[in-house]
C-alpha positions as CSV (number, residue, x, y, z in Angstrom):
1,M,53.0,119.5,58.5
2,Q,55.9,117.9,56.6
3,C,58.3,116.1,58.9
4,A,61.3,113.8,58.5
5,I,61.8,110.6,60.4
6,Y,65.1,109.1,61.4
7,K,65.9,105.8,63.1
8,S,68.6,105.4,65.8
9,R,71.7,103.4,65.0
10,R,72.1,102.5,68.7
11,K,68.6,102.1,70.1
12,R,66.4,99.5,68.3
13,D,62.9,100.7,67.4
14,T,63.7,104.3,68.4
15,Y,62.8,107.1,66.0
16,L,63.4,110.8,65.9
17,Y,60.9,113.0,64.1
18,L,62.2,116.4,62.9
19,A,60.1,119.4,61.8
20,A,62.8,120.2,59.1
21,R,64.8,117.5,57.3
22,D,68.4,117.3,58.5
23,D,67.9,120.1,61.0
24,F,69.3,118.7,64.3
25,S,70.0,122.1,65.7
26,R,67.2,122.0,68.3
27,V,67.8,118.3,69.4
28,P,69.8,118.1,72.6
29,D,73.4,116.9,72.1
30,T,73.0,114.3,74.8
31,L,70.1,112.7,72.9
32,L,72.0,112.7,69.6
33,T,74.9,111.0,71.4
34,L,72.6,108.3,72.8
35,L,70.9,107.7,69.4
36,G,74.1,107.7,67.4
37,Q,74.2,109.1,63.8
38,P,70.5,109.1,62.8
39,I,69.5,107.3,59.6
40,H,66.9,109.0,57.5
41,V,63.9,106.6,57.0
42,M,61.2,108.8,55.3
43,D,59.5,112.1,55.0
44,L,55.9,112.2,56.1
45,D,53.0,114.7,55.7
46,L,51.5,114.7,59.2
47,S,48.1,116.1,59.9
48,P,45.7,115.8,62.9
49,E,43.6,113.3,60.9
50,R,46.5,111.0,60.1
51,K,46.8,108.0,62.4
52,L,50.2,106.8,63.5
53,A,50.8,103.2,64.5
54,Q,52.8,103.8,67.6
55,E,52.3,107.5,68.6
56,N,49.6,110.0,69.4
57,T,49.5,112.2,66.3
58,A,48.4,115.3,68.3
59,E,51.4,114.9,70.7
60,V,53.9,114.5,67.8
61,L,52.5,117.6,66.0
62,R,52.7,119.6,69.3
63,N,56.3,118.5,69.9
64,L,57.3,119.3,66.3
65,Q,55.7,122.8,66.5
66,E,57.0,123.6,70.0
67,R,60.5,122.2,70.0
68,G,61.2,121.0,66.5
69,W,61.5,117.3,67.3
70,H,59.7,114.3,68.8
71,L,61.3,111.0,70.1
72,Q,59.5,107.7,69.5
73,M,60.7,105.0,71.8
74,P,59.7,101.3,72.0
75,G,57.3,100.2,74.7
76,Q,58.6,99.4,78.2
77,D,58.6,95.7,77.6
78,E,60.9,96.0,74.6
79,W,63.3,98.2,76.5
80,L,63.4,95.5,79.2
81,G,64.0,92.9,76.6
82,I,60.7,91.1,77.1
83,R,59.2,89.6,73.9
84,H,55.5,88.6,73.5
């Protein structure tokens, strides 16, 4: 499955995956407001065999197929400002 990945202008290390490039129609308005204007980072051919560094590939694919988007957020420590 081809998908597009965008980073948030407002939330560091937060990424939005879309099933169709530049199609934000299924993303809740409140989420888009929190993220700010998304910045396109890359397009990715995603398959069940492909490993992602931060996300479960099966979950990302399921979210893209069911709702058209997936949100990748940093770990809890990063949201709390804790650095290792």
